[in-house]
MARBA-3410 file (N, C-alpha, C, O; in Angstrom, 1 decimal):
224
117.6,126.9,114.7,116.8,125.8,115.2,115.4,125.9,114.4,114.8,127.0,114.2 ~ 115.0,124.8,113.9,113.7,124.8,113.1,112.5,124.2,113.9,112.6,123.0,114.5 ~ 111.5,125.0,114.0,110.2,124.5,114.7,109.1,124.3,113.8,109.0,125.0,112.8 ~ 108.2,123.4,114.2,107.0,123.2,113.6,105.8,123.7,114.5,105.7,123.2,115.6 ~ 105.0,124.7,114.1,104.0,125.3,115.0,102.6,125.0,114.5,102.3,125.4,113.4
101.8,124.3,115.2,100.4,124.0,114.8,99.4,124.7,115.7,99.3,124.5,116.9 ~ 98.7,125.6,114.9,97.7,126.4,115.6,96.6,126.8,114.6,97.0,127.2,113.5 ~ 95.3,126.6,114.9,94.3,126.7,113.9,93.7,128.2,114.0,92.9,128.5,113.1 ~ 94.0,129.0,114.9,93.6,130.4,115.0,94.7,131.3,114.3,95.8,131.4,114.8 ~ 94.3,131.9,113.1,95.2,132.7,112.4,96.0,133.7,113.1,97.2,133.9,112.9
95.2,134.5,113.9,95.8,135.6,114.6,96.8,135.2,115.7,97.9,135.8,115.8 ~ 96.5,134.1,116.3,97.4,133.5,117.3,98.6,133.0,116.5,99.8,133.4,116.9 ~ 98.5,132.3,115.5,99.5,131.7,114.8,100.5,132.9,114.3,101.7,132.8,114.4 ~ 100.0,133.8,113.7,100.8,135.0,113.2,101.6,135.6,114.3,102.8,135.9,114.1 ~ 100.9,135.9,115.4,101.6,136.5,116.5,102.8,135.7,117.0,103.9,136.2,117.1
102.5,134.4,117.3,103.6,133.5,117.8,104.7,133.2,116.8,105.9,133.1,117.1 ~ 104.4,133.2,115.5,105.4,133.0,114.4,106.3,134.2,114.4,107.5,134.1,114.3 ~ 105.7,135.4,114.5,106.5,136.6,114.5,107.5,136.7,115.7,108.6,137.1,115.5 ~ 106.9,136.3,116.9,107.9,136.3,118.1,109.0,135.4,117.9,110.2,135.7,118.2 ~ 108.7,134.1,117.5,109.7,133.1,117.4,110.7,133.5,116.2,111.9,133.2,116.4
110.3,134.0,115.1,111.2,134.4,114.1,112.1,135.5,114.5,113.3,135.5,114.2 ~ 111.5,136.5,115.3,112.3,137.6,115.9,113.4,137.1,116.7,114.5,137.7,116.7 ~ 113.2,135.9,117.4,114.2,135.3,118.3,115.0,134.2,117.5,115.6,133.3,118.1 ~ 115.1,134.3,116.1,116.0,133.6,115.4,115.6,132.1,115.1,116.5,131.4,114.7 ~ 114.4,131.8,115.4,113.9,130.4,115.1,113.4,130.5,113.7,112.8,131.5,113.3
113.6,129.3,113.0,112.9,129.0,111.7,111.6,128.3,112.0,111.6,127.2,112.6 ~ 110.5,128.8,111.4,109.2,128.2,111.9,108.4,127.9,110.6,108.2,128.7,109.7 ~ 107.9,126.7,110.6,106.8,126.3,109.7,105.5,126.3,110.4,105.3,125.5,111.3 ~ 104.5,127.1,109.9,103.2,127.1,110.5,102.2,126.2,109.8,102.2,126.3,108.6 ~ 101.4,125.5,110.6,100.3,124.6,110.0,99.1,124.9,110.8,99.1,125.3,112.0
97.9,124.5,110.2,96.7,125.0,110.8,95.7,123.8,111.1,94.6,124.0,111.6 ~ 96.0,122.6,110.8,95.1,121.5,111.2,96.0,120.3,111.4,97.2,120.2,111.0 ~ 95.4,119.3,112.1,96.0,118.1,112.6,96.7,117.2,111.6,97.7,116.7,111.9 ~ 96.1,117.0,110.4,96.6,116.2,109.3,97.9,116.9,108.7,98.9,116.2,108.6 ~ 97.8,118.2,108.4,98.9,118.9,107.9,100.2,118.8,108.9,101.3,118.7,108.5
99.8,118.9,110.2,100.9,118.8,111.3,101.5,117.4,111.2,102.8,117.3,111.2 ~ 100.8,116.4,111.1,101.3,115.1,111.0,102.2,114.9,109.8,103.2,114.2,109.9 ~ 101.8,115.4,108.6,102.5,115.2,107.4,103.8,116.0,107.4,104.8,115.4,107.1 ~ 103.7,117.3,107.9,104.9,118.0,108.0,105.9,117.3,109.0,107.1,117.1,108.8 ~ 105.4,117.0,110.1,106.3,116.4,111.2,107.0,115.1,110.7,108.2,114.9,111.0
106.3,114.3,110.0,106.9,113.0,109.5,107.8,113.2,108.2,108.7,112.4,107.9 ~ 107.5,114.4,107.5,108.2,114.6,106.3,109.4,115.6,106.4,110.1,115.8,105.4 ~ 109.5,116.2,107.5,110.6,117.2,107.7,111.5,117.0,108.8,111.3,116.0,109.6 ~ 112.5,117.8,109.0,113.5,117.7,110.1,113.3,118.9,110.9,113.6,120.0,110.6 ~ 112.7,118.6,112.2,112.5,119.7,113.1,113.1,119.5,114.4,113.3,118.3,114.9
113.6,120.5,115.1,114.2,120.4,116.4,113.1,120.4,117.5,113.4,119.9,118.6 ~ 111.9,120.9,117.2,110.9,121.0,118.2,109.6,121.2,117.5,109.5,121.8,116.5 ~ 108.5,120.7,118.2,107.2,120.9,117.7,106.3,121.5,118.8,106.2,121.1,119.9 ~ 105.6,122.6,118.4,104.7,123.3,119.3,103.3,123.0,118.8,102.9,123.4,117.7 ~ 102.5,122.3,119.6,101.3,121.6,119.1,100.1,122.0,119.9,100.0,121.8,121.1
99.1,122.7,119.3,97.9,122.9,119.9,96.9,121.8,120.0,96.8,121.1,119.0 ~ 96.3,121.5,121.1,95.5,120.3,121.2,94.2,120.4,120.4,93.9,119.5,119.7 ~ 93.5,121.5,120.5,92.3,121.7,119.8,92.4,122.2,118.4,92.6,123.4,118.1 ~ 92.4,121.2,117.4,92.7,121.5,116.0,91.6,120.6,115.1,91.2,119.6,115.5 ~ 91.3,121.2,114.0,90.4,120.5,113.1,91.1,119.2,112.5,92.3,119.1,112.5
90.3,118.3,112.0,90.8,117.1,111.2,91.3,116.0,112.2,90.7,115.0,112.3 ~ 92.5,116.4,112.8,93.0,115.5,113.8,93.3,116.4,115.1,93.8,117.5,114.9 ~ 93.0,115.9,116.2,93.4,116.8,117.4,94.9,116.7,117.7,95.6,115.8,117.2 ~ 95.4,117.5,118.5,96.8,117.6,118.8,97.2,116.2,119.4,98.2,115.7,119.1 ~ 96.3,115.7,120.4,96.6,114.5,121.0,96.7,113.3,120.0,97.6,112.4,120.2
95.8,113.3,119.0,95.8,112.3,118.0,97.1,112.3,117.2,97.7,111.3,116.9 ~ 97.5,113.6,116.9,98.7,113.8,116.1,99.9,113.3,117.0,100.8,112.6,116.4 ~ 100.0,113.7,118.2,101.1,113.2,119.1,101.2,111.8,119.2,102.3,111.2,119.0 ~ 100.1,111.1,119.4,100.1,109.6,119.4,100.5,108.9,118.2,101.2,107.9,118.3 ~ 100.1,109.5,117.0,100.5,109.0,115.7,102.0,109.1,115.6,102.7,108.2,115.2
102.5,110.3,115.9,103.9,110.6,115.8,104.8,109.6,116.7,105.8,109.1,116.2 ~ 104.4,109.4,117.9,105.2,108.5,118.7,105.1,107.1,118.3,106.0,106.3,118.5 ~ 103.9,106.7,117.7,103.8,105.4,117.3,104.7,105.2,116.0,105.1,104.1,115.7 ~ 104.9,106.3,115.2,105.7,106.2,114.1,107.2,106.2,114.4,108.0,106.1,113.5 ~ 107.5,106.4,115.6,108.9,106.5,116.1,109.5,107.9,116.1,110.7,108.0,116.2
108.7,108.9,115.9,109.2,110.2,115.9,109.5,110.7,117.4,108.6,110.7,118.2 ~ 110.8,111.1,117.6,111.2,111.4,118.9,111.3,113.0,119.1,111.9,113.4,120.1 ~ 110.9,113.7,118.2,111.0,115.2,118.2,110.3,115.7,119.5,109.2,115.3,119.7 ~ 111.0,116.6,120.3,110.4,117.1,121.5,109.0,117.8,121.1,108.9,118.6,120.2 ~ 108.0,117.7,121.9,106.8,118.3,121.7,106.3,119.1,122.9,106.2,118.6,124.0
105.9,120.4,122.7,105.3,121.2,123.6,103.8,121.4,123.2,103.5,121.8,122.1 ~ 102.9,121.0,124.1,101.5,121.1,123.9,100.9,122.4,124.4,101.3,122.8,125.5 ~ 100.1,123.0,123.6,99.4,124.3,123.9,97.9,124.0,123.9,97.4,123.3,123.0 ~ 97.2,124.4,124.9,95.7,124.2,124.9,95.0,125.2,125.9,95.7,125.7,126.8 ~ 93.7,125.4,125.6,93.0,126.2,126.5,92.6,125.4,127.8,92.2,125.9,128.8
92.7,124.0,127.6,92.3,123.2,128.8,93.4,123.2,129.8,94.6,123.0,129.5 ~ 93.0,123.4,131.1,94.0,123.5,132.1,93.8,122.5,133.2,94.5,122.6,134.2 ~ 92.8,121.6,133.1,92.6,120.6,134.2,93.8,119.6,134.3,94.6,119.4,133.4 ~ 93.9,119.1,135.5,95.0,118.2,135.7,95.0,117.0,134.8,96.0,116.5,134.2 ~ 93.8,116.5,134.7,93.6,115.2,133.9,94.1,115.4,132.4,94.7,114.5,131.8
93.8,116.6,131.9,94.2,116.9,130.5,95.7,116.9,130.3,96.3,116.4,129.4 ~ 96.3,117.6,131.4,97.7,117.7,131.3,98.4,116.3,131.5,99.5,116.1,130.9 ~ 97.9,115.4,132.3,98.3,114.1,132.5,98.2,113.3,131.2,99.1,112.5,130.8 ~ 97.0,113.4,130.6,96.8,112.7,129.3,97.8,113.1,128.3,98.4,112.2,127.6 ~ 98.1,114.4,128.1,99.1,114.9,127.2,100.5,114.4,127.4,101.2,114.0,126.5
100.8,114.4,128.6,102.2,113.9,129.0,102.4,112.4,128.8,103.4,111.9,128.4 ~ 101.2,111.7,129.2,101.3,110.3,129.0,101.2,109.9,127.6,101.5,108.7,127.2 ~ 100.8,110.8,126.7,100.7,110.5,125.3,102.1,110.7,124.5,102.2,110.4,123.4 ~ 103.0,111.3,125.4,104.3,111.5,124.7,104.8,112.9,124.6,105.8,113.1,124.0 ~ 104.0,113.8,125.2,104.5,115.2,125.2,105.6,115.5,126.1,105.7,114.8,127.2
106.5,116.4,125.8,107.6,116.7,126.7,107.3,117.9,127.7,107.9,118.0,128.8 ~ 106.3,118.7,127.3,105.9,119.8,128.2,104.5,120.2,127.8,104.0,119.7,126.8 ~ 103.9,121.1,128.7,102.5,121.4,128.6,102.4,122.8,129.0,102.9,123.3,130.0 ~ 101.7,123.7,128.0,101.6,125.1,128.4,100.1,125.5,128.2,99.6,125.6,127.1 ~ 99.3,125.8,129.3,97.9,126.2,129.1,97.8,127.6,128.5,98.6,128.5,128.7
96.8,127.9,127.7,96.4,129.2,127.2,95.5,129.9,128.2,94.7,129.3,129.0 ~ 95.6,131.3,128.3,96.6,132.1,127.6,97.9,132.1,128.3,97.9,131.8,129.5 ~ 98.9,132.5,127.6,100.3,132.4,128.2,101.1,133.7,127.7,100.9,134.2,126.7 ~ 102.0,134.2,128.6,102.8,135.3,128.2,103.8,134.7,127.1,104.3,133.6,127.2 ~ 104.2,135.6,126.2,105.1,135.2,125.2,106.5,134.8,125.8,107.1,133.9,125.4
106.8,135.5,126.9,108.1,135.3,127.5,108.2,133.9,128.1,109.2,133.3,128.1 ~ 107.1,133.4,128.5,107.0,132.0,129.1,107.1,131.0,128.0,107.7,130.0,128.1 ~ 106.4,131.2,126.8,106.5,130.3,125.7,107.9,130.2,125.2,108.3,129.1,124.9 ~ 108.6,131.3,125.2,110.0,131.3,124.8,110.9,130.5,125.8,111.8,129.7,125.4 ~ 110.6,130.7,127.0,111.4,129.9,128.0,111.1,128.4,127.9,112.0,127.6,128.0
109.8,128.0,127.6,109.5,126.6,127.4,110.1,126.1,126.2,110.6,125.0,126.2 ~ 110.1,126.9,125.1,110.8,126.4,123.9,112.3,126.1,124.1,112.8,125.1,123.7 ~ 113.0,127.1,124.8,114.4,126.9,125.1,114.6,125.7,126.0,115.5,124.9,125.7 ~ 113.7,125.4,126.9,113.8,124.2,127.7,113.6,122.9,126.8,114.3,121.9,126.8 ~ 112.6,123.1,125.9,112.4,121.9,125.0,113.5,121.6,124.1,113.8,120.4,123.9
114.2,122.6,123.6,115.4,122.3,122.8,116.6,121.8,123.6,117.4,121.1,123.1 ~ 116.7,122.2,124.9,117.7,121.6,125.7,117.5,120.2,125.9,118.5,119.4,125.9 ~ 116.3,119.7,126.0,116.0,118.3,126.1,116.5,117.6,124.8,117.0,116.5,124.9 ~ 116.2,118.1,123.7,116.6,117.6,122.4,118.2,117.5,122.4,118.8,116.5,121.9 ~ 118.9,118.5,123.0,120.3,118.4,123.0,120.9,117.2,123.8,122.0,116.8,123.6
120.0,116.6,124.7,120.5,115.5,125.5,120.7,114.3,124.7,121.5,113.4,125.0 ~ 120.0,114.2,123.6,120.1,113.0,122.7,120.6,113.3,121.3,120.8,112.3,120.5 ~ 120.7,114.6,120.9,121.3,115.0,119.6,122.6,115.6,119.8,122.7,116.6,120.5 ~ 123.7,115.1,119.1,125.0,115.6,119.3,125.1,117.2,118.8,124.4,117.5,117.8 ~ 125.8,117.9,119.4,126.0,119.4,118.9,126.9,119.4,117.7,126.9,120.4,117.0
127.7,118.5,117.5,128.6,118.4,116.4,128.3,117.3,115.4,128.3,116.1,115.8 ~ 128.1,117.7,114.2,127.9,116.7,113.1,129.2,116.7,112.3,129.8,117.7,112.0 ~ 129.8,115.4,112.1,131.0,115.3,111.3,130.8,114.5,110.1,130.0,113.5,110.0 ~ 131.5,114.8,109.1,131.6,114.0,107.8,133.0,114.2,107.2,133.3,115.3,106.9 ~ 133.7,113.2,107.0,135.1,113.4,106.6,135.9,114.2,107.5,135.9,113.9,108.7
136.6,115.2,107.0,137.3,116.1,107.8,136.6,117.4,108.2,137.2,118.3,108.7 ~ 135.2,117.5,108.0,134.5,118.5,108.2,133.6,118.4,109.3,133.0,117.4,109.5 ~ 133.4,119.5,110.1,132.5,119.5,111.3,131.5,120.6,111.2,131.8,121.7,110.7 ~ 130.2,120.3,111.6,129.2,121.3,111.6,128.7,121.5,113.0,128.1,120.5,113.6 ~ 129.0,122.7,113.7,128.5,122.8,115.0,127.1,123.4,115.0,126.8,124.4,114.3
126.1,122.6,115.6,124.7,122.8,115.6,124.3,124.0,116.5,123.2,124.6,116.3 ~ 125.2,124.4,117.4,124.9,125.5,118.3,125.3,126.8,117.7,124.6,127.7,117.6 ~ 126.6,126.8,117.1,127.2,128.1,116.6,127.0,128.2,115.1,127.3,129.3,114.6 ~ 126.5,127.2,114.4,126.4,127.2,113.0,127.7,127.3,112.2,127.7,127.7,111.1 ~ 128.7,126.9,112.9,130.1,126.9,112.3,130.4,125.6,111.5,130.3,124.5,112.0
130.8,125.9,110.2,131.3,124.8,109.5,132.8,124.9,109.5,133.4,126.0,109.2 ~ 133.5,123.8,109.9,134.9,123.9,110.1,135.8,122.7,109.7,135.3,121.6,109.5 ~ 137.1,123.0,109.6,138.1,121.9,109.4,139.3,122.5,110.2,139.9,123.4,109.9 ~ 139.6,121.7,111.3,140.7,122.2,112.1,140.4,123.6,112.7,139.4,123.7,113.5 ~ 141.2,124.5,112.5,141.2,125.9,113.1,140.4,126.8,112.2,140.0,127.9,112.6
140.2,126.4,111.0,139.5,127.2,110.0,138.1,127.0,110.0,137.7,125.8,110.1 ~ 137.3,128.0,110.0,135.8,127.8,110.0,135.1,129.0,109.4,135.6,130.1,109.2 ~ 133.8,128.8,109.1,132.9,129.8,108.6,131.6,129.7,109.5,131.2,128.6,109.9 ~ 131.1,130.8,109.8,129.7,130.8,110.5,128.7,130.9,109.3,128.8,131.9,108.6 ~ 127.8,129.9,109.2,126.9,129.9,108.0,125.8,130.8,108.3,125.3,130.8,109.4
125.2,131.5,107.3,124.0,132.1,107.3,122.9,131.0,107.5,123.1,129.8,107.2 ~ 121.7,131.4,107.9,120.6,130.5,108.3,120.3,129.4,107.3,120.3,128.3,107.6 ~ 120.0,129.8,106.1,119.7,128.9,105.0,120.8,127.9,104.6,120.6,126.7,104.4 ~ 122.1,128.5,104.5,123.2,127.6,104.3,123.3,126.6,105.4,123.4,125.4,105.1 ~ 123.3,127.1,106.7,123.4,126.1,107.7,122.3,125.0,107.7,122.6,123.8,107.8
121.0,125.4,107.4,120.0,124.4,107.4,120.2,123.4,106.2,119.9,122.3,106.4 ~ 120.7,123.8,105.1,121.0,123.0,104.0,122.1,122.1,104.3,122.0,120.9,104.0 ~ 123.2,122.5,105.0,124.3,121.8,105.2,124.0,120.7,106.3,124.4,119.6,106.2 ~ 123.1,121.1,107.4,122.7,120.2,108.3,121.9,119.1,107.7,122.0,117.9,108.1 ~ 121.0,119.5,106.8,120.2,118.4,106.2,121.0,117.4,105.3,120.7,116.2,105.3
122.0,117.9,104.7,122.9,117.0,103.9,123.7,116.1,104.9,123.9,114.9,104.6 ~ 124.2,116.7,105.9,125.0,115.9,106.9,124.1,114.8,107.6,124.6,113.7,107.9 ~ 122.9,115.2,107.9,122.1,114.3,108.6,121.6,113.1,107.7,121.2,112.0,108.1 ~ 121.7,113.3,106.3,121.3,112.4,105.3,122.4,112.0,104.4,122.2,111.7,103.2 ~ 123.6,112.0,104.9,124.8,111.8,104.0,124.7,110.3,103.4,124.3,109.4,104.0
125.0,110.3,102.1,124.8,109.1,101.4,123.4,108.8,100.7,123.2,107.9,99.9 ~ 122.5,109.7,101.2,121.2,109.5,100.6,120.9,110.7,99.6,121.1,111.9,100.0 ~ 120.4,110.4,98.5,120.1,111.5,97.5,118.8,112.2,97.9,117.8,111.5,98.2 ~ 118.8,113.4,98.0,117.6,114.2,98.2,117.2,115.1,97.0,118.1,115.8,96.5 ~ 116.0,114.9,96.6,115.6,115.7,95.4,115.6,117.2,95.6,115.6,117.6,96.8
115.6,117.9,94.5,115.5,119.4,94.6,114.3,119.8,95.4,114.3,120.7,96.2 ~ 113.2,119.1,95.0,111.9,119.5,95.6,111.9,119.3,97.1,111.4,120.1,97.9 ~ 112.5,118.1,97.5,112.5,117.7,98.9,113.3,118.7,99.7,113.0,119.1,100.7 ~ 114.5,119.1,99.1,115.4,120.1,99.8,114.6,121.4,100.0,114.7,122.1,101.0 ~ 113.9,121.8,98.9,113.2,123.1,98.9,112.2,123.1,100.0,112.2,124.1,100.8
111.4,122.1,100.1,110.4,122.0,101.2,111.0,122.0,102.6,110.5,122.6,103.5 ~ 112.1,121.2,102.7,112.6,120.9,104.1,113.4,122.1,104.6,113.4,122.3,105.8 ~ 114.1,122.9,103.7,114.8,124.0,104.2,114.1,125.3,104.1,114.1,126.1,105.0 ~ 113.4,125.5,103.0,112.6,126.7,102.8,111.2,126.7,103.3,110.6,127.8,103.5 ~ 110.6,125.5,103.6,109.3,125.4,104.0,108.4,124.9,102.9,108.5,125.2,101.7
107.3,124.3,103.3,106.3,123.7,102.4,105.5,124.8,101.7,105.1,124.6,100.5 ~ 105.4,125.9,102.3,104.6,127.0,101.7,105.5,128.1,101.1,105.0,129.2,100.8 ~ 106.8,127.8,100.8,107.7,128.7,100.2,107.3,129.1,98.8,106.7,128.3,98.1 ~ 107.5,130.3,98.5,107.3,130.8,97.0,108.7,130.8,96.3,108.7,131.2,95.1 ~ 109.7,130.4,97.0,111.0,130.3,96.2,111.0,129.3,95.1,110.2,128.3,95.1
111.8,129.6,94.0,111.9,128.7,92.9,112.8,127.6,93.1,113.7,127.7,94.0 ~ 112.7,126.5,92.4,113.6,125.3,92.6,115.0,125.8,92.4,115.9,125.3,93.0 ~ 115.3,126.7,91.4,116.7,127.1,91.2,117.5,127.6,92.4,118.7,127.5,92.4 ~ 116.7,128.1,93.4,117.5,128.6,94.6,118.2,127.6,95.3,119.2,127.9,96.0 ~ 117.8,126.3,95.2,118.5,125.2,95.8,119.9,125.1,95.2,120.8,125.0,95.9
120.0,125.1,93.9,121.3,125.1,93.1,122.2,126.2,93.6,123.4,126.1,93.8 ~ 121.6,127.4,93.8,122.4,128.6,94.2,123.0,128.3,95.5,124.2,128.6,95.7 ~ 122.3,127.8,96.5,122.8,127.5,97.8,123.8,126.3,97.9,124.7,126.3,98.7 ~ 123.5,125.3,97.0,124.5,124.2,96.9,125.8,124.8,96.5,126.8,124.5,97.0 ~ 125.7,125.8,95.5,126.9,126.4,95.0,127.7,127.1,96.1,129.0,127.1,96.2
126.9,127.8,97.0,127.6,128.5,98.1,128.4,127.6,99.0,129.5,127.8,99.3 ~ 127.7,126.5,99.3,128.3,125.5,100.2,129.5,124.8,99.5,130.5,124.5,100.2 ~ 129.4,124.6,98.2,130.6,123.9,97.6,131.8,124.8,97.6,132.9,124.4,97.8 ~ 131.6,126.1,97.5,132.7,127.1,97.6,133.3,127.1,99.0,134.5,127.2,99.2 ~ 132.4,127.0,100.0,133.0,127.0,101.4,133.7,125.7,101.6,134.8,125.7,102.2
133.2,124.6,101.2,133.9,123.3,101.4,135.3,123.3,100.8,136.3,122.9,101.3 ~ 135.3,123.8,99.5,136.6,124.0,98.8,137.6,124.8,99.6,138.8,124.5,99.7 ~ 137.1,126.0,100.1,138.0,126.9,100.8,138.5,126.2,102.1,139.6,126.6,102.6 ~ 137.7,125.3,102.6,138.2,124.6,103.9,139.1,123.5,103.5,139.6,122.8,104.5 ~ 139.3,123.1,102.2,140.1,121.9,101.9,139.3,120.7,102.3,140.0,119.7,102.7
138.1,120.6,102.2,137.3,119.5,102.6,137.6,118.2,101.8,137.8,118.3,100.6 ~ 137.5,117.0,102.5,137.6,115.8,101.7,136.2,115.2,101.5,136.0,114.0,101.3 ~ 135.2,116.1,101.5,133.9,115.7,101.2,133.3,116.6,100.1,133.9,117.7,100.0 ~ 132.3,116.2,99.4,131.7,117.0,98.3,130.2,116.8,98.2,129.8,115.7,98.5 ~ 129.5,117.8,97.7,128.1,117.6,97.4,127.9,117.1,96.0,128.1,117.9,95.1
127.6,115.8,95.9,127.4,115.2,94.6,126.1,115.5,94.0,125.1,115.6,94.8 ~ 125.9,115.5,92.7,124.6,115.7,92.1,124.4,114.5,91.1,125.4,114.1,90.4 ~ 123.2,114.0,91.0,122.8,113.0,90.0,121.6,113.6,89.3,120.6,113.9,89.9 ~ 121.7,113.7,88.0,120.6,114.3,87.2,119.3,113.5,87.3,119.3,112.3,87.1 ~ 118.3,114.2,87.7,117.0,113.7,87.8,116.8,113.0,89.2,115.7,112.4,89.4
117.8,112.9,90.0,117.8,112.2,91.4,117.9,113.3,92.4,117.0,113.5,93.3 ~ 119.0,114.1,92.4,119.1,115.1,93.5,120.6,115.2,94.0,121.6,114.9,93.2 ~ 120.7,115.5,95.3,122.0,115.8,95.8,122.3,115.0,97.1,121.4,114.6,97.8 ~ 123.6,114.7,97.3,124.0,114.0,98.5,125.4,114.4,98.9,126.1,115.0,98.1 ~ 125.8,114.1,100.1,127.1,114.4,100.6,127.9,113.1,100.6,127.5,112.1,101.1
129.1,113.2,100.0,129.9,112.0,99.9,131.4,112.3,100.2,131.9,113.4,100.0 ~ 132.0,111.3,100.8,133.5,111.5,101.1,134.3,111.2,99.9,134.1,110.2,99.2 ~ 135.3,112.1,99.6,136.1,111.9,98.3,137.1,110.8,98.6,137.5,110.6,99.7 ~ 137.3,110.0,97.5,138.3,108.9,97.6,139.7,109.4,97.3,140.7,108.6,97.3
END
């Protein structure tokens, strides 16, 4: 599961990212409201953890802009404010949950799990294309009884391609959306992971393929 975490305090951000990463979440960390908005609208996230008190744009402004743009990604608001009216304002602005600071990390993890369960109510656990299925809970890529459990980056790349099948995604776009906007990975790593997935699809006898168009990018298409 991929999360966007917005927090302008570096020490807090580092601590929370470490905990979430330890519990197998993929996390993009951002430090101001405008970056949060850009990442949220430009990436594929399962949930957003959003601090209210941030520079450039407040968390509430970000939330309102996201909902106005049609973004339905579940949002957990974090803030030092604990007054009832602040909680009501956040929830009325489109937040799915609200957690005042300071908070135990165990409670944050529980709220994140609850947030992602809400996402599951309207996002299917199984993605299908041709004769291939991707299980979003188990990370299994399968055809019939044969399956592979994909490592994290292979899974995220395959999920991205299946959610955007028929749409060409540039190498740069894939690198940002799978590896993160602040990655130090080279563009060539995308081709390497595309190659891994092509081998798995071939081993499964898939009737779909990852097509490439020079200067444009990659897409998933059903073979004729």
